[in-house]
TORMITI-318221 format. One record per residue (C-alpha): residue number from 1; residue in three letters; chain; x, y, z. Coordinates in steps of 0.02 Angstrom, whole numbers, m for minus. Layout:
+--------+------+-------+--------+--------+--------+
: vodren : figu : vexba :     c1 :     c2 :     c3 :
+--------+------+-------+--------+--------+--------+
:    NUM :  ALA :     A :      X :      Y :      Z :
...
+--------+------+-------+--------+--------+--------+
END
This chain:
+--------+------+-------+--------+--------+--------+
: vodren : figu : vexba :     c1 :     c2 :     c3 :
+--------+------+-------+--------+--------+--------+
:      1 :  MET :     A :    363 :   m484 :  m2496 :
:      2 :  LEU :     A :    286 :   m639 :  m2558 :
:      3 :  THR :     A :    319 :   m809 :  m2451 :
:      4 :  ALA :     A :    286 :   m981 :  m2555 :
:      5 :  ILE :     A :    305 :  m1142 :  m2461 :
:      6 :  VAL :     A :    362 :  m1259 :  m2572 :
:      7 :  LEU :     A :    368 :  m1439 :  m2564 :
:      8 :  ILE :     A :    504 :  m1554 :  m2637 :
:      9 :  ASP :     A :    514 :  m1741 :  m2667 :
:     10 :  ALA :     A :    704 :  m1784 :  m2711 :
:     11 :  ASP :     A :    798 :  m1926 :  m2747 :
:     12 :  ALA :     A :    815 :  m2023 :  m2596 :
:     13 :  ALA :     A :   1007 :  m2052 :  m2638 :
:     14 :  ARG :     A :   1035 :  m1864 :  m2653 :
:     15 :  ILE :     A :    917 :  m1763 :  m2516 :
:     16 :  PRO :     A :   1065 :  m1704 :  m2413 :
:     17 :  GLU :     A :   1147 :  m1624 :  m2588 :
:     18 :  VAL :     A :    974 :  m1560 :  m2650 :
:     19 :  ALA :     A :    935 :  m1472 :  m2479 :
:     20 :  GLN :     A :   1122 :  m1379 :  m2485 :
:     21 :  GLU :     A :   1079 :  m1332 :  m2680 :
:     22 :  VAL :     A :    914 :  m1260 :  m2636 :
:     23 :  ALA :     A :    986 :  m1155 :  m2494 :
:     24 :  GLU :     A :   1087 :  m1082 :  m2577 :
:     25 :  LEU :     A :    973 :  m1012 :  m2711 :
:     26 :  ASP :     A :    943 :   m846 :  m2724 :
:     27 :  GLY :     A :    755 :   m813 :  m2642 :
:     28 :  ILE :     A :    769 :   m957 :  m2546 :
:     29 :  SER :     A :    774 :   m908 :  m2360 :
:     30 :  GLU :     A :    766 :  m1078 :  m2268 :
:     31 :  VAL :     A :    750 :  m1274 :  m2308 :
:     32 :  TYR :     A :    716 :  m1416 :  m2189 :
:     33 :  SER :     A :    716 :  m1589 :  m2215 :
:     34 :  VAL :     A :    551 :  m1679 :  m2160 :
:     35 :  THR :     A :    459 :  m1836 :  m2113 :
:     36 :  GLY :     A :    309 :  m1886 :  m2213 :
:     37 :  ASP :     A :    267 :  m1879 :  m2404 :
:     38 :  ILE :     A :    401 :  m1767 :  m2437 :
:     39 :  ASP :     A :    581 :  m1742 :  m2428 :
:     40 :  LEU :     A :    592 :  m1565 :  m2399 :
:     41 :  ILE :     A :    495 :  m1403 :  m2385 :
:     42 :  ALA :     A :    588 :  m1241 :  m2448 :
:     43 :  LEU :     A :    535 :  m1060 :  m2406 :
:     44 :  ALA :     A :    541 :   m947 :  m2549 :
:     45 :  ARG :     A :    535 :   m748 :  m2523 :
:     46 :  VAL :     A :    517 :   m641 :  m2647 :
:     47 :  ARG :     A :    465 :   m451 :  m2717 :
:     48 :  GLU :     A :    358 :   m530 :  m2853 :
:     49 :  HIS :     A :    242 :   m646 :  m2912 :
:     50 :  GLU :     A :    358 :   m645 :  m3062 :
:     51 :  ASP :     A :    519 :   m693 :  m2973 :
:     52 :  LEU :     A :    427 :   m863 :  m2904 :
:     53 :  ALA :     A :    437 :   m936 :  m3078 :
:     54 :  SER :     A :    614 :   m885 :  m3082 :
:     55 :  VAL :     A :    655 :   m946 :  m2919 :
:     56 :  ILE :     A :    554 :  m1115 :  m2933 :
:     57 :  ALA :     A :    528 :  m1160 :  m3108 :
:     58 :  ASP :     A :    691 :  m1071 :  m3175 :
:     59 :  LYS :     A :    819 :  m1129 :  m3024 :
:     60 :  LEU :     A :    740 :  m1242 :  m2897 :
:     61 :  SER :     A :    657 :  m1362 :  m3020 :
:     62 :  LYS :     A :    827 :  m1390 :  m3107 :
:     63 :  VAL :     A :    915 :  m1447 :  m2960 :
:     64 :  GLU :     A :    990 :  m1601 :  m2999 :
:     65 :  GLY :     A :    876 :  m1728 :  m2905 :
:     66 :  VAL :     A :    727 :  m1642 :  m2876 :
:     67 :  ILE :     A :    586 :  m1762 :  m2933 :
:     68 :  ARG :     A :    419 :  m1636 :  m2914 :
:     69 :  THR :     A :    378 :  m1489 :  m2816 :
:     70 :  GLN :     A :    212 :  m1408 :  m2737 :
:     71 :  THR :     A :    199 :  m1243 :  m2715 :
:     72 :  TYR :     A :     83 :  m1146 :  m2593 :
:     73 :  ILE :     A :     81 :   m971 :  m2584 :
:     74 :  ALA :     A :     49 :   m877 :  m2409 :
:     75 :  PHE :     A :    m95 :   m759 :  m2388 :
:     76 :  GLN :     A :    m55 :   m693 :  m2204 :
:     77 :  ALA :     A :     87 :   m755 :  m2081 :
:     78 :  TYR :     A :     44 :   m791 :  m1914 :
:     79 :  SER :     A :    143 :   m821 :  m1762 :
:     80 :  ARG :     A :    139 :   m843 :  m1580 :
:     81 :  HIS :     A :    190 :   m664 :  m1543 :
:     82 :  ASP :     A :     48 :   m604 :  m1665 :
:     83 :  LEU :     A :    m85 :   m689 :  m1583 :
:     84 :  GLU :     A :    m36 :   m652 :  m1422 :
:     85 :  GLN :     A :    m37 :   m464 :  m1480 :
:     86 :  ALA :     A :   m200 :   m481 :  m1553 :
:     87 :  PHE :     A :   m278 :   m579 :  m1416 :
:     88 :  HIS :     A :   m221 :   m455 :  m1254 :
:     89 :  ILE :     A :   m337 :   m368 :  m1177 :
:     90 :  GLY :     A :   m236 :   m245 :  m1090 :
:     91 :  LEU :     A :   m280 :   m291 :   m899 :
:     92 :  ASP :     A :   m173 :   m197 :   m792 :
+--------+------+-------+--------+--------+--------+
END
């Protein structure tokens, strides 16, 4: 499973609509409205690299109101649970 983090600049007048349309795309698991230099962050989860092109270039980028995207492919996922397990020394 590949995870990509997609930063989305959107037309300010359509941010809620863009977020909803992107969230409904196959391959998109989550969309967040955020503060800062970008408007939305989407998480794409796909099986193959080729699927990223379909989800991001063919679908997400063509949603009305999407101005620009920037995509980061995740190499490894870390969570608080994973880190606690990694540093657990087994004291009983």
